[in-house]
C-alpha positions in Angstrom: -66.2 -146.5 0.4 -65.1 -148.1 3.6 -63.9 -151.8 3.9 -67.3 -152.6 5.5 -69.4 -151.4 2.6 -69.9 -153.1 -0.8 -67.7 -152.0 -3.7 -70.9 -151.3 -5.7 -71.5 -148.2 -3.5 -74.5 -149.5 -1.6 -74.2 -149.0 2.2 -74.6 -152.7 2.9 -71.7 -155.0 3.7 -70.2 -156.9 0.7 -71.6 -160.2 2.1 -75.1 -158.8 2.4 -75.0 -157.1 -0.9 -73.0 -158.3 -4.0 -71.2 -161.1 -2.1 -74.3 -163.2 -2.0 -74.7 -163.0 -5.7 -71.0 -163.8 -6.2 -71.2 -166.9 -4.0 -74.4 -168.2 -5.7 -76.6 -168.1 -2.6 -78.9 -165.5 -4.3 -79.6 -164.2 -7.8 -79.6 -160.5 -8.7 -83.3 -159.6 -8.8 -83.0 -156.6 -11.2 -80.8 -155.6 -14.1 -79.3 -152.8 -11.9 -78.5 -155.3 -9.1 -76.7 -157.5 -11.7 -74.8 -154.5 -13.0 -73.7 -153.5 -9.5 -72.7 -157.1 -8.7 -70.7 -157.2 -12.0 -68.9 -154.0 -11.1 -68.1 -155.5 -7.7 -66.8 -158.7 -9.5 -64.4 -156.5 -11.5 -63.2 -154.9 -8.2 -62.7 -158.3 -6.6 -61.2 -159.9 -9.7 -63.9 -162.5 -10.0 -63.8 -163.5 -13.7 -65.9 -166.6 -13.0 -68.9 -164.6 -11.8 -68.5 -162.2 -14.8 -68.5 -165.2 -17.3 -71.5 -166.9 -15.5 -73.6 -163.7 -15.7 -72.8 -163.0 -19.4 -75.4 -163.9 -22.0 -74.4 -167.1 -23.7 -74.8 -165.4 -27.1 -72.2 -162.8 -26.4 -70.0 -164.4 -23.8 -66.3 -164.6 -24.5 -64.6 -167.9 -24.2 -62.3 -166.5 -21.4 -61.8 -163.3 -19.6 -58.4 -162.0 -18.5 -58.7 -159.3 -15.9 -55.8 -156.9 -15.3 -54.7 -157.3 -11.7 -53.2 -153.8 -11.8 -56.6 -152.2 -12.6 -57.9 -150.2 -9.6 -61.6 -149.6 -9.7 -62.5 -146.6 -7.5 -66.3 -146.1 -7.7 -69.6 -146.7 -9.5 -72.3 -144.1 -10.3 -75.6 -145.3 -11.7 -76.9 -142.6 -14.1 -80.1 -144.2 -15.2 -82.0 -147.3 -16.1 -84.9 -148.5 -18.2 -87.1 -151.6 -17.4 -85.0 -154.4 -15.8 -87.3 -155.2 -13.0 -89.0 -158.4 -11.9 -91.7 -157.5 -14.5 -89.4 -157.2 -17.4 -87.4 -159.5 -19.7 -84.9 -156.8 -20.8 -83.4 -153.7 -19.4 -80.6 -151.2 -19.6 -78.4 -149.5 -17.1 -76.3 -146.4 -17.8 -73.4 -146.0 -15.5 -70.0 -144.4 -14.9 -67.3 -146.7 -13.4 -64.2 -144.9 -12.2 -60.8 -146.3 -12.1 -57.4 -144.9 -11.2 -56.6 -142.7 -14.1 -60.0 -142.3 -15.7 -63.6 -143.6 -16.1 -65.8 -145.8 -18.2 -69.2 -144.5 -19.3 -71.5 -147.2 -20.7 -75.1 -148.1 -21.4 -75.4 -151.8 -20.7 -78.1 -154.1 -22.0 -79.5 -157.0 -20.0 -81.8 -159.9 -20.6 -83.4 -162.7 -18.6 -82.2 -166.2 -19.5 -84.0 -169.0 -17.7 -85.3 -166.4 -15.2 -81.9 -165.0 -14.4 -80.6 -161.6 -15.4 -77.5 -161.7 -17.6 -75.3 -159.0 -19.3 -75.7 -158.9 -23.1 -73.5 -156.0 -24.2 -73.0 -152.3 -24.0 -72.3 -149.1 -25.8 -69.5 -146.7 -24.6 -71.0 -143.2 -24.3 -67.8 -141.0 -24.2 
């Protein structure tokens, strides 16, 4: 990843990719796009975006991110549904950080037309 590319791993710049979702100028069109933008929010330390894109039913009252956490990469391993034609979807991914990785299958739903993160299962 160069400083010109988005932290989510897409070749676009941050502003053209996840940055537009973080700023509110666009909404993630798919569950995978939301998952990627949430990963980028973890990289950027944007707890506000993470809370705004969390399902109201499962959202914590607050989110304290560890400023020492260094996220190093995202790999999308698979997805089901989650397109403009669905109301639910899953994304399976591996997010790497300095010293390890997180392997999860995340669940997403649409609320008032917008994709939100519901919860996830750790896979290993």
